[in-house]
Structure formats: structure tokens, C-alpha cells
GUROVEX-804539 format. One line per field, with one value per residue (C-alpha): residue number from 1; residue in one letter; x, y, z. Coordinates in Angstrom, 3 decimals, padded with zeros to 6 digits, always signed. Example, Ala and Ser with C-alpha at 12.3 -4.5 7.8 and 13.67 -1.06 7.14 Angstrom:
2
i: 1,2
aa: a,s
px: +012.300,+013.670
py: -004.500,-001.060
pz: +007.800,+007.140
//
This chain:
401
i: 1,2,3,4,5,6,7,8,9,10,11,12,13,14,15,16,17,18,19,20,21,22,23,24,25,26,27,28,29,30,31,32,33,34,35,36,37,38,39,40,41,42,43,44,45,46,47,48,49,50,51,52,53,54,55,56,57,58,59,60,61,62,63,64,65,66,67,68,69,70,71,72,73,74,75,76,77,78,79,80,81,82,83,84,85,86,87,88,89,90,91,92,93,94,95,96,97,98,99,100,101,102,103,104,105,106,107,108,109,110,111,112,113,114,115,116,117,118,119,120,121,122,123,124,125,126,127,128,129,130,131,132,133,134,135,136,137,138,139,140,141,142,143,144,145,146,147,148,149,150,151,152,153,154,155,156,157,158,159,160,161,162,163,164,165,166,167,168,169,170,171,172,173,174,175,176,177,178,179,180,181,182,183,184,185,186,187,188,189,190,191,192,193,194,195,196,197,198,199,200,201,202,203,204,205,206,207,208,209,210,211,212,213,214,215,216,217,218,219,220,221,222,223,224,225,226,227,228,229,230,231,232,233,234,235,236,237,238,239,240,241,242,243,244,245,246,247,248,249,250,251,252,253,254,255,256,257,258,259,260,261,262,263,264,265,266,267,268,269,270,271,272,273,274,275,276,277,278,279,280,281,282,283,284,285,286,287,288,289,290,291,292,293,294,295,296,297,298,299,300,301,302,303,304,305,306,307,308,309,310,311,312,313,314,315,316,317,318,319,320,321,322,323,324,325,326,327,328,329,330,331,332,333,334,335,336,337,338,339,340,341,342,343,344,345,346,347,348,349,350,351,352,353,354,355,356,357,358,359,360,361,362,363,364,365,366,367,368,369,370,371,372,373,374,375,376,377,378,379,380,381,382,383,384,385,386,387,388,389,390,391,392,393,394,395,396,397,398,399,400,401
aa: m,a,d,s,t,y,y,y,l,y,l,p,a,t,f,i,y,n,d,l,g,g,l,n,f,y,d,s,l,i,h,k,y,s,i,n,s,c,q,p,t,y,e,v,y,p,q,k,s,t,g,y,k,v,n,k,y,a,v,g,v,s,i,f,e,l,p,f,f,a,l,a,h,t,y,c,l,i,s,k,e,y,p,s,d,g,y,s,t,p,y,r,v,s,i,v,f,a,y,l,f,w,v,l,f,g,m,f,a,l,r,a,f,l,l,k,y,f,n,d,n,i,t,a,i,t,l,l,l,l,l,f,g,t,n,l,y,f,y,t,v,f,f,i,g,m,s,h,p,i,s,f,s,l,f,c,f,l,l,y,f,t,n,r,a,y,s,r,y,k,s,i,y,v,v,i,i,g,l,i,l,g,l,i,l,i,v,r,p,t,n,i,i,v,a,i,i,p,i,f,w,p,y,r,s,f,n,e,k,v,d,i,f,k,k,k,s,r,a,i,a,i,a,l,i,c,f,c,a,t,a,f,i,q,f,s,y,l,k,y,t,s,g,n,w,f,h,f,s,y,q,e,e,y,f,n,f,k,s,p,m,i,y,d,g,l,f,s,y,r,k,g,w,f,i,y,t,p,l,a,l,i,s,i,w,g,l,i,l,m,m,v,k,k,d,f,r,y,n,i,y,f,l,y,i,i,i,n,i,y,i,v,f,s,w,h,a,w,s,y,g,g,g,f,g,c,r,p,l,v,e,s,m,a,i,m,s,i,p,i,a,y,f,i,n,k,v,m,l,y,k,k,r,i,l,n,i,i,i,i,f,f,f,s,f,f,v,i,l,n,l,f,q,s,y,q,l,m,y,n,v,l,s,w,d,g,i,t,e,i,e,y,w,n,s,f,g,k,l,p,k
px: +095.586,+092.097,+090.518,+092.538,+092.013,+088.255,+088.180,+089.957,+087.887,+085.166,+087.480,+088.541,+085.075,+083.417,+085.860,+087.687,+085.534,+082.039,+081.216,+080.388,+077.760,+079.251,+082.968,+083.719,+087.085,+088.524,+089.255,+091.941,+093.585,+093.976,+096.159,+097.941,+099.142,+099.015,+096.824,+096.033,+095.734,+091.991,+089.403,+087.647,+084.441,+086.036,+084.699,+082.230,+078.869,+076.562,+072.935,+070.265,+067.721,+069.821,+072.440,+075.118,+077.780,+077.921,+081.293,+081.500,+083.405,+082.050,+082.604,+084.098,+087.794,+087.673,+086.423,+089.642,+091.721,+089.896,+091.954,+095.200,+093.704,+092.626,+096.174,+097.601,+094.982,+095.615,+099.353,+098.874,+096.556,+098.929,+102.312,+101.278,+104.206,+102.004,+098.674,+095.730,+094.025,+093.812,+096.462,+099.775,+102.594,+101.377,+098.068,+099.804,+102.149,+099.211,+097.557,+100.771,+100.730,+097.009,+097.526,+100.554,+098.618,+095.479,+097.339,+099.580,+096.573,+094.786,+097.840,+097.847,+094.202,+094.898,+097.822,+095.587,+093.081,+095.613,+097.228,+093.981,+094.710,+098.414,+101.657,+103.626,+106.070,+103.340,+101.468,+104.561,+105.430,+101.854,+101.769,+105.123,+103.978,+100.770,+102.549,+105.506,+104.418,+101.136,+100.125,+098.919,+102.505,+102.199,+098.937,+100.221,+103.677,+103.604,+100.036,+098.495,+094.883,+092.993,+090.231,+091.839,+094.289,+091.489,+089.194,+091.968,+092.202,+088.431,+088.426,+091.090,+088.963,+085.928,+087.769,+089.004,+085.653,+083.699,+085.901,+085.499,+081.726,+081.397,+083.909,+082.961,+079.310,+079.623,+077.026,+079.486,+081.352,+078.138,+077.488,+081.043,+080.569,+077.531,+079.585,+082.472,+080.127,+078.651,+082.118,+082.985,+079.879,+080.665,+084.354,+083.729,+080.077,+080.689,+082.778,+079.624,+079.475,+082.061,+079.068,+078.731,+081.775,+080.111,+076.679,+077.880,+080.833,+081.238,+081.991,+078.563,+075.854,+072.878,+070.602,+073.234,+073.704,+069.949,+069.968,+072.865,+071.038,+067.934,+069.864,+071.680,+068.640,+068.871,+072.564,+071.890,+069.151,+071.564,+074.207,+071.722,+071.007,+074.758,+075.083,+072.217,+073.434,+076.865,+075.393,+073.218,+076.345,+076.647,+072.928,+072.506,+075.337,+073.606,+070.300,+071.953,+073.776,+071.488,+068.100,+067.697,+068.522,+069.567,+071.680,+074.119,+077.047,+078.979,+076.663,+077.032,+079.376,+077.913,+078.248,+078.076,+077.048,+076.348,+079.932,+082.400,+086.049,+087.209,+089.962,+091.502,+091.138,+093.056,+095.555,+096.042,+099.275,+097.213,+096.165,+095.942,+095.651,+097.779,+100.335,+101.089,+100.268,+101.427,+100.917,+097.219,+097.908,+099.242,+096.064,+093.938,+096.098,+095.705,+091.963,+092.018,+094.004,+091.399,+088.663,+090.529,+091.107,+087.463,+088.548,+085.439,+086.576,+086.950,+083.320,+082.930,+086.209,+085.474,+081.999,+083.384,+086.201,+083.965,+081.281,+083.807,+085.773,+082.533,+081.419,+084.851,+085.355,+081.791,+082.589,+082.694,+086.221,+087.517,+091.149,+090.157,+092.410,+096.021,+097.711,+099.648,+097.959,+094.374,+093.704,+090.061,+091.306,+093.848,+091.443,+090.508,+094.001,+092.959,+090.338,+092.766,+095.328,+093.788,+094.389,+097.917,+098.711,+097.077,+099.321,+102.472,+101.497,+100.941,+104.310,+106.081,+104.477,+106.258,+109.604,+111.417,+114.368,+114.293,+110.581,+111.035,+113.920,+111.834,+108.911,+111.203,+112.729,+109.337,+108.075,+111.252,+110.878,+107.252,+108.295,+111.260,+109.166,+106.411,+108.809,+110.776,+107.732,+106.251,+109.466,+109.311,+105.757,+106.532,+109.318,+107.227,+109.262,+105.982,+102.897,+100.160,+097.512,+097.178,+100.476,+100.780,+102.629,+105.460,+105.798,+105.771,+108.640,+110.626,+110.525,+111.031,+113.957,+114.820,+115.834,+114.682,+117.108
py: +023.510,+022.318,+025.769,+027.418,+024.416,+024.707,+028.488,+027.962,+024.940,+027.095,+028.219,+024.907,+023.472,+026.295,+027.232,+023.983,+020.996,+022.497,+020.504,+023.019,+020.778,+017.295,+018.046,+014.595,+015.709,+016.504,+013.020,+012.196,+015.632,+015.370,+012.297,+013.540,+016.786,+015.783,+018.825,+018.038,+015.091,+015.485,+013.267,+014.715,+015.172,+016.767,+020.238,+019.243,+017.820,+015.723,+016.878,+014.212,+016.731,+017.764,+015.057,+017.773,+018.678,+021.927,+023.577,+024.587,+027.790,+031.013,+031.859,+035.333,+034.469,+032.795,+036.045,+037.783,+034.849,+034.726,+037.276,+035.540,+032.095,+033.259,+034.356,+031.018,+029.056,+031.058,+030.461,+026.699,+026.497,+028.421,+027.073,+023.409,+023.231,+022.460,+020.644,+023.049,+021.221,+024.056,+022.687,+022.607,+025.013,+028.147,+028.050,+027.821,+030.664,+032.783,+032.518,+033.669,+036.804,+037.259,+037.590,+039.842,+042.086,+042.436,+042.984,+045.652,+047.257,+047.296,+048.843,+051.558,+052.384,+052.313,+054.679,+057.151,+056.906,+057.370,+060.354,+062.258,+062.278,+061.608,+062.699,+060.541,+059.253,+058.083,+056.481,+054.689,+053.298,+052.083,+050.319,+048.642,+047.424,+045.997,+044.235,+042.795,+042.905,+040.981,+037.569,+039.257,+038.584,+034.858,+034.484,+036.555,+035.021,+031.507,+030.297,+031.518,+031.010,+031.925,+034.527,+036.846,+038.811,+039.408,+040.562,+042.820,+044.551,+044.921,+046.546,+048.966,+049.840,+050.290,+052.771,+054.747,+055.043,+055.650,+058.607,+059.860,+059.452,+061.563,+064.217,+064.736,+063.653,+062.032,+059.372,+057.107,+056.521,+055.409,+052.923,+051.589,+051.055,+048.887,+046.820,+046.440,+045.303,+042.712,+041.386,+041.333,+039.221,+036.600,+036.390,+035.798,+036.238,+037.054,+040.063,+041.867,+043.443,+045.884,+047.599,+049.557,+051.577,+053.346,+053.438,+055.092,+057.026,+059.666,+062.886,+064.457,+064.895,+062.563,+065.132,+065.980,+062.272,+061.824,+064.767,+063.218,+059.884,+061.657,+063.601,+060.456,+058.159,+057.354,+056.497,+054.400,+052.525,+051.788,+050.729,+048.280,+046.882,+046.424,+044.757,+042.358,+041.633,+040.697,+038.589,+036.861,+035.145,+033.165,+032.538,+031.356,+028.863,+027.513,+027.294,+025.398,+022.869,+022.460,+023.425,+026.227,+029.911,+029.924,+026.953,+026.703,+024.975,+024.396,+021.530,+020.613,+023.482,+026.353,+029.564,+029.392,+032.947,+032.069,+031.043,+032.862,+031.942,+035.544,+035.157,+032.158,+033.865,+036.905,+035.548,+031.800,+030.296,+028.183,+031.045,+034.200,+037.390,+039.383,+036.584,+036.045,+039.570,+041.847,+044.823,+044.285,+045.453,+048.723,+049.137,+048.641,+051.100,+053.579,+053.085,+053.803,+057.005,+058.073,+057.491,+059.436,+062.347,+062.099,+061.802,+061.782,+058.608,+056.260,+055.203,+053.477,+051.543,+050.522,+049.299,+047.327,+045.591,+044.613,+043.082,+041.391,+039.804,+038.511,+036.919,+035.515,+033.749,+032.494,+030.032,+026.502,+025.953,+029.243,+028.449,+028.046,+025.072,+025.065,+028.354,+031.238,+033.157,+034.318,+034.316,+035.563,+038.897,+039.495,+041.760,+043.665,+045.167,+047.335,+048.959,+049.129,+050.972,+054.260,+053.540,+052.335,+055.492,+057.583,+055.961,+056.511,+060.122,+060.819,+059.309,+061.347,+064.568,+064.212,+064.523,+062.710,+060.753,+058.007,+057.374,+057.238,+054.788,+052.536,+052.576,+051.890,+048.964,+047.403,+047.914,+046.363,+043.450,+042.892,+042.786,+040.465,+038.184,+037.967,+037.206,+034.667,+032.837,+032.672,+030.949,+028.645,+027.575,+026.750,+024.452,+022.939,+024.373,+025.852,+023.639,+024.481,+024.112,+023.178,+024.649,+025.053,+027.660,+025.208,+024.240,+027.905,+028.920,+025.750,+026.606,+030.366,+031.548,+028.070,+027.448,+024.365,+021.449
pz: +078.921,+078.077,+078.408,+075.647,+073.377,+073.608,+073.242,+069.924,+068.884,+067.311,+064.506,+062.898,+063.587,+061.647,+058.904,+058.137,+059.079,+058.903,+062.021,+064.744,+066.274,+066.022,+066.492,+065.086,+063.719,+067.135,+068.500,+065.953,+066.165,+069.934,+069.491,+066.387,+067.985,+071.662,+072.186,+075.813,+078.125,+078.566,+076.997,+073.919,+075.904,+078.956,+078.129,+075.385,+076.390,+074.155,+073.978,+073.511,+072.233,+069.214,+068.846,+068.964,+071.521,+073.483,+074.009,+077.655,+076.902,+075.413,+071.768,+072.236,+072.444,+069.037,+067.471,+068.513,+067.297,+063.946,+061.915,+062.829,+062.279,+058.803,+057.958,+059.106,+057.187,+054.018,+054.356,+054.790,+051.780,+049.530,+050.640,+051.125,+053.550,+056.547,+056.848,+056.680,+059.534,+062.063,+064.410,+062.572,+063.445,+061.581,+063.441,+066.794,+065.934,+064.781,+068.199,+069.879,+067.728,+068.331,+072.065,+071.748,+069.380,+071.503,+074.779,+073.255,+071.563,+074.912,+076.568,+073.913,+074.715,+078.459,+077.969,+076.135,+078.986,+081.800,+080.096,+080.643,+084.380,+084.865,+083.235,+080.848,+083.494,+085.874,+082.990,+081.682,+085.128,+085.612,+082.250,+082.822,+086.234,+084.796,+081.952,+083.847,+087.480,+087.234,+085.926,+082.746,+081.633,+082.320,+080.389,+077.471,+077.083,+078.559,+078.919,+075.698,+074.702,+077.863,+077.968,+080.513,+078.309,+075.789,+078.596,+079.905,+076.536,+076.309,+079.760,+078.526,+075.492,+077.743,+079.976,+076.992,+075.222,+078.431,+079.195,+075.624,+075.757,+078.906,+077.893,+074.249,+074.188,+070.768,+070.080,+068.288,+071.548,+073.259,+070.457,+070.687,+074.427,+073.670,+071.241,+073.715,+076.490,+074.134,+073.389,+077.090,+077.703,+075.073,+076.009,+079.720,+080.794,+084.478,+083.446,+082.341,+085.797,+084.458,+082.821,+086.068,+084.949,+081.987,+083.675,+086.898,+085.533,+088.267,+086.452,+086.714,+089.313,+089.226,+087.570,+084.960,+084.245,+083.739,+081.315,+079.404,+079.157,+077.863,+075.246,+074.149,+074.300,+070.600,+070.843,+073.951,+072.082,+069.221,+071.773,+073.301,+069.842,+069.262,+072.645,+071.943,+068.414,+069.750,+072.555,+069.936,+068.592,+071.824,+072.248,+068.661,+069.177,+072.286,+070.428,+067.578,+069.753,+072.779,+071.390,+073.952,+073.717,+077.371,+078.351,+081.262,+079.608,+082.832,+083.726,+087.416,+088.295,+090.282,+092.301,+096.077,+096.916,+100.548,+101.287,+099.013,+099.568,+099.689,+102.289,+100.520,+097.161,+098.374,+100.903,+100.487,+099.177,+096.833,+094.532,+096.642,+094.591,+097.047,+097.389,+093.696,+092.497,+095.345,+093.032,+093.733,+097.295,+095.885,+093.867,+096.981,+098.910,+096.059,+096.230,+099.967,+099.326,+096.778,+099.343,+102.065,+099.685,+098.588,+094.993,+092.811,+091.038,+093.999,+094.401,+091.047,+091.312,+094.881,+093.897,+090.968,+092.847,+095.793,+093.564,+091.309,+094.159,+095.657,+092.372,+091.454,+094.765,+094.965,+092.180,+093.574,+092.191,+093.595,+092.685,+089.008,+088.338,+087.237,+086.517,+088.005,+090.775,+090.637,+086.914,+086.949,+088.337,+085.553,+083.666,+086.831,+086.866,+083.911,+086.129,+089.056,+086.935,+088.116,+091.835,+091.018,+089.069,+091.797,+094.423,+092.354,+091.715,+095.413,+096.305,+093.644,+094.909,+098.264,+096.449,+099.237,+097.923,+100.571,+100.042,+096.265,+096.585,+098.838,+096.393,+093.433,+095.345,+096.063,+092.518,+091.125,+093.536,+092.422,+088.775,+089.360,+091.576,+088.970,+086.114,+088.159,+089.512,+086.003,+084.975,+088.009,+087.215,+083.594,+084.773,+087.581,+090.445,+091.649,+091.666,+089.179,+091.860,+095.519,+096.717,+100.508,+102.562,+103.284,+099.622,+098.582,+100.841,+100.117,+096.414,+096.884,+094.772,+093.499,+089.907,+087.988,+087.983
//
């Protein structure tokens, strides 16, 4: 897919060809490796003011791919077995391992976070459901190179260090939060709304929170510096290529905040979040249970998911092109892990065998459905975009020919 190609493009452009602005090396490599069917300028826009080209996509993903890219490049230079051109087999394999590493690392952090509130069994079930019962699996295993698995891991890190910051009051955790938020911004800018999680973390009264902010004012100032320094990576790239510190690289694309496609985004057969990731329904139900029980955590998660859904489906191309399900909400499942675990915990507390069997059946069905439909999409049994209700049910359960 074009998106993943251009997220990665920063690395060979900077470290191999020394051509971050011109990208003149890319045309020949597209044809040599059949990288994608798009034209070289599909996501790269020439700028008359500088003579350079602006990459439409943010720079952040490439930072997480960099260590693995460096290993592949070193191997190619030493072994001479493969061309050290940034696109031969070792480079492609390195990106596969990059995504596996970061997603598993994120899961490890999320596990540590969930164990603060739930037992090991509830936590393990929640993690398995997230990994195999959502389209995080598809974008980690099949459709590698997109920003969403990286964002998912960053959200996991944010939850872990936010909890640590409020429970242990160590300044280093506040600084790390600033760094994580900066990385979230330059991986996928619209995800910065997740900053409401550490800002409004609901474990203290308002006056106590103000006192904490005052006591940690120095750490917060350093965190802001870390945030700005990280964001500067993206802004400096835009300044270099476009001539402006602030440049909207998506050209004629836009948000339509007056008419968000929320219903279609959640329920349509084209890319509905609840249709292709039914586990999301469980997370919403868990959130409702938290609200009914007046759990002190519900308000922040409810605020986040409402704002995020509104922003995501206000984008003019609300289906976000080819892919499996609603991909811009992949990372949100890290935040919704708490409502999912809360729901599972409440069910387990009833200790009714029939109820537990029913829940296990539905969870198993969600996982099997997600794995099977991921397989269907890769073999074009399901359409990559634009599928209708009739097409969905005609292809339901079918194997590729």
C-alpha cells in the first residue's frame, strides 16, 4: 500500500541517498521492486518555493523503523549478498520484525498497566482479545508499515506511565509522558487528542490535581520541552521541504466537522467499526457499565472515545481507503482495554456457568471471525473498500478459490 511505502521513505532518503528533499532516487526503485502501483508523486508533492517535494505522511513511523532499518543496512553492506539500496529483502524483513517488536512491547506495557486493576486472568484474556480479536492483528501481521500499530503501542506506553506518574509522583514519569505525546503527534497528528488522558487522569479531586501540577511544575516544563523538541522533527522537515514551519501536507483533503459520517463509520458494511471489530461493542458496553456503577475512571475514557470518533469520521474520506475495518480506531483499543477488562471482570464475578459459557462463545467467535476475515481480505474474498451489505453476506464464511 502507498501509505506504508511513504512512511518508510524517510529512511532510505536520509541515510542512503542523501536526498530527503528531491527524492530523485525513488522513481527507478518503484519499478525495480514493484513497490506499489501508484505514481511516484501520488503522496509526494513538489513545492515551487523550494524546488523540493513534501512527503504527505508524518515522519514518526520511520523513527520506530530506524533501528531495524539500520540492522538490515549494516547486514547488506557487510555481506554484499543483497543490494544496500533500502528496498531489497533484508530491509523488508526488518520492517516485519519492527512491527512485531513494537506491538509486543506495547502489549507488555499494557499488561503491566492492567495488572494494577485486574487479576492476571482478566488481563491475559483482555490482551489476547486485543491482539487476535481486533484489526490490530491484520495491520501487524498482514498489512505491515501503517502507523496504527505504532500508535497503539504508544498509547499503551502512555497509559502505563500516566498511571505511574499519578501513583508514584516521580518527575521522570512526567517527562516521559511529554516525550511519548511528542512521538504520538509525529506518528499520527490527530491522535494528539489522547493527551486528555494524562491531563484529566481521574484519580484525584480537582484541587488535589492543581496541587500536584504546582508541585511538579518543573517536571511539567521539562515535559513540554521534550514534547516540543520531538514535534520539532516534523516541523523542521516541513520547513526544509516546503519553506514553511506549518504546512498542511494533505493538500486538498480536509475535515468536514459539520457533517461527520459517524453512523457509517460505526455501522456500515463498508468499514463499520462495530461490524468488522465487534469487540468494540463489548468495550462500549463495558464503558456503560462503568458509568452505571459510577466508576471513577469512566469519565475520561468516555470523553476520549466521543471526541476521537467525532474527529475520525469528520475526515472527508471517512472509510480511509483500502484495508480491514476501521483502521484509524486500531490504536483506540488500547484505551478501551479498561472497559473490556471491566466487562469481563463483572461477568466473572457473577460466577454463573451458563453466562460464562455464553461470553466465552462470543469472545471465541469474535477472534475466529477477525482471523478468518483478515485471511479473506488478503486473498480478495472481501473487498478492500466499498463493500456493500449484500457483498458482505455473500462472501461470509467463504474460502478463496
